[in-house]
C-alpha positions in Angstrom: 17.3 23.0 -33.5 14.6 21.9 -31.2 12.2 19.7 -31.8 9.7 21.4 -29.9 9.0 25.1 -29.9 8.6 26.5 -26.5 5.0 27.0 -25.4 6.0 30.7 -23.7 9.1 32.6 -23.6 11.1 33.1 -20.8 9.7 36.6 -20.2 6.3 34.9 -19.4 5.8 35.6 -15.5 4.3 32.0 -15.0 7.2 30.3 -16.9 9.4 31.9 -14.1 7.2 31.3 -11.5 7.2 27.4 -12.5 11.1 27.3 -13.4 11.7 28.6 -10.0 9.2 26.3 -7.9 10.4 23.3 -9.9 12.8 21.6 -7.5 11.7 23.7 -4.3 11.1 21.2 -1.0 7.4 20.5 -1.2 7.2 21.0 2.6 8.7 24.7 2.1 6.5 25.2 -0.4 3.3 24.0 1.2 4.2 25.8 4.2 4.4 29.3 2.4 1.3 28.4 0.5 -0.8 28.1 4.1 0.4 31.2 5.3 -0.9 32.8 2.2 -4.5 31.0 3.0 -6.8 32.8 5.2 -10.3 31.5 5.9 -13.5 33.3 8.0 -13.9 31.4 11.2 -16.9 29.7 10.1 -15.3 28.7 6.9 -12.8 26.7 9.1 -15.3 25.2 11.4 -17.2 23.8 8.5 -13.7 22.6 6.8 -12.7 21.4 10.5 -16.1 19.5 10.6 -15.7 18.2 6.9 -12.4 16.5 7.5 -13.7 14.6 11.1 -16.5 13.1 9.1 -14.0 11.9 6.3 -11.7 10.7 9.0 -14.6 9.2 11.2 -15.5 7.6 7.8 -12.5 6.1 6.7 -11.9 4.5 10.0 -15.4 3.0 9.7 -14.9 1.6 6.7 -11.6 0.2 7.3 -12.9 -1.5 10.2 -15.8 -2.9 8.2 -13.9 -4.3 5.4 -13.6 -8.0 4.6 -11.2 -10.4 6.0 -9.3 -10.6 2.0 -9.6 -7.3 2.1 -7.9 -7.0 5.3 -5.6 -9.6 4.7 -4.0 -8.0 1.0 -3.9 -5.0 2.9 -1.5 -6.6 5.8 0.4 -8.3 3.0 0.9 -5.4 0.0 3.4 -5.9 -2.2 5.5 -3.2 0.0 6.1 -6.4 2.3 8.8 -9.1 1.7 5.5 -11.5 2.6 3.0 -10.0 0.5 5.4 -10.5 -2.6 6.2 -13.9 -1.4 2.7 -14.7 -1.1 2.1 -13.3 -4.6 5.1 -15.1 -6.4 3.6 -18.1 -4.2 0.2 -17.8 -6.1 1.8 -17.6 -9.2 3.7 -20.2 -8.8 1.5 -22.9 -7.5 -0.6 -22.0 -11.0 1.8 -23.9 -12.3 2.3 -27.0 -10.3 0.7 -30.1 -11.3 1.5 -32.1 -8.7 0.9 -31.7 -4.4 4.1 -33.0 -3.4 6.2 -30.6 -5.6 2.6 -27.8 -4.4 3.8 -28.5 -0.6 7.6 -28.4 -0.8 7.1 -24.9 -2.5 5.2 -24.3 0.2 7.2 -24.8 2.7 10.4 -23.4 1.0 8.6 -19.7 0.5 6.7 -19.2 3.2 10.1 -20.5 5.7 11.3 -17.4 4.0 9.5 -14.6 5.9 8.9 -12.8 8.6 5.5 -13.6 9.4 5.5 -12.5 13.2 6.0 -8.7 12.1 2.2 -8.7 11.1 -1.4 -8.6 12.5 -2.3 -11.2 10.3 0.6 -13.5 12.1 -1.4 -15.5 13.9 -3.6 -16.3 10.8 -0.9 -17.6 9.0 0.8 -19.3 11.6 -2.5 -21.3 12.0 -3.6 -21.5 8.4 0.3 -22.9 8.2 -0.2 -25.8 11.1 -3.8 -26.2 9.6 -1.7 -27.6 6.4 1.0 -29.2 8.0 -1.3 -31.2 9.8 -3.4 -32.3 6.9 -0.1 -33.2 5.5 0.3 -35.1 8.1 -3.0 -36.8 8.0 -2.9 -38.0 4.5 0.7 -39.2 4.6 2.4 -36.5 3.1 4.2 -35.0 5.6 
């Protein structure tokens, strides 16, 4: 006994096509579909022009993004450094005193590969400024 009744029968051609395509390699499937598409020369030119405009717009937008957006994009959560920064930010919200916060920052920032990122000079500069401030206030 099944909980759900099948929507279509095994003889339905659409169901058979879906079942056959279920585990097909995506590249193979897309290439086969592309072979079936035929555009007129005019349509192909319009498609190319639209694609170029979209690419240019995306590139211009990415260049115009603010420094915080660029920073967040550079250190996303797919990188070890992004995870370190997120954990550090969360932890700093819970730390009541400066001394513990400073030790945590030194510990967390020292464990990542900052040199592999585009923003490495800015991060290093911030770390240096933080260290200078610690020395200036007698916390280093």
